[in-house]
C-alpha positions as CSV (number, residue, x, y, z in Angstrom):
1,X,63.4,54.9,-23.0
2,X,66.3,53.5,-25.1
3,X,67.8,55.3,-28.1
4,X,66.4,52.6,-30.3
5,X,62.9,53.3,-29.0
6,X,63.3,57.0,-29.5
7,X,64.4,56.5,-33.1
8,X,61.4,54.3,-33.7
9,X,59.1,57.0,-32.3
10,X,60.7,59.7,-34.5
11,X,60.5,57.4,-37.6
12,X,56.8,56.8,-36.9
13,X,56.1,60.5,-36.7
14,X,58.2,61.3,-39.7
15,X,56.7,58.3,-41.6
16,X,60.0,57.0,-42.7
17,X,61.0,53.4,-43.4
18,X,62.0,51.5,-40.3
19,X,65.7,51.7,-39.4
20,X,66.5,54.5,-41.8
21,X,67.3,57.2,-39.2
22,X,70.4,57.5,-37.1
23,X,71.3,60.0,-34.5
24,X,73.6,61.6,-37.0
25,X,70.8,62.2,-39.6
26,X,70.5,65.9,-40.4
27,X,66.9,67.1,-40.2
28,X,67.4,69.5,-43.1
29,X,68.1,66.5,-45.4
30,X,64.7,65.0,-44.7
31,X,62.0,66.0,-47.2
32,X,59.3,65.8,-44.6
33,X,61.0,68.1,-42.1
34,X,58.8,71.1,-41.8
35,X,56.8,73.0,-39.2
36,X,53.8,70.6,-39.3
37,X,56.2,67.7,-38.6
38,X,57.7,69.6,-35.7
39,X,54.2,70.2,-34.3
40,X,53.5,66.5,-34.7
41,X,56.7,65.7,-32.8
42,X,55.8,68.1,-30.1
43,X,52.4,66.4,-29.6
44,X,54.1,62.9,-29.5
45,X,56.9,64.0,-27.3
46,X,54.4,65.7,-24.9
47,X,53.1,62.3,-23.9
48,X,56.6,61.6,-22.6
49,X,57.8,65.0,-21.6
50,X,55.2,67.7,-21.2
51,X,57.6,70.6,-21.0
52,X,59.0,70.4,-24.6
53,X,58.3,73.6,-26.5
54,X,58.1,74.1,-30.3
55,X,61.1,76.5,-30.1
56,X,63.2,73.7,-28.7
57,X,62.3,71.4,-31.6
58,X,63.1,74.3,-34.1
59,X,66.6,74.5,-32.7
60,X,67.4,70.8,-33.3
61,X,69.6,70.0,-36.3
62,X,69.9,66.2,-36.0
63,X,67.8,63.3,-35.1
64,X,70.2,62.9,-32.1
65,X,69.2,66.3,-30.9
66,X,65.6,65.1,-30.9
67,X,66.5,62.0,-29.0
68,X,68.3,64.0,-26.4
69,X,65.1,65.9,-25.7
70,X,63.4,62.8,-24.5
């Protein structure tokens, strides 16, 4: 999966406008970043990698950190 595809997946889950996220985007700056969003990401990511845990998502600080999990 390319970085572009990963960003598209994250944008879909976060319900952001297309091409608005970069790997450098800080999660704390996103108004929609909360525990429910993290759970939604875990569900989406589990289709690709079943071993991702909620705690791992909680430790992420950038979109790039999320991309690196996939």
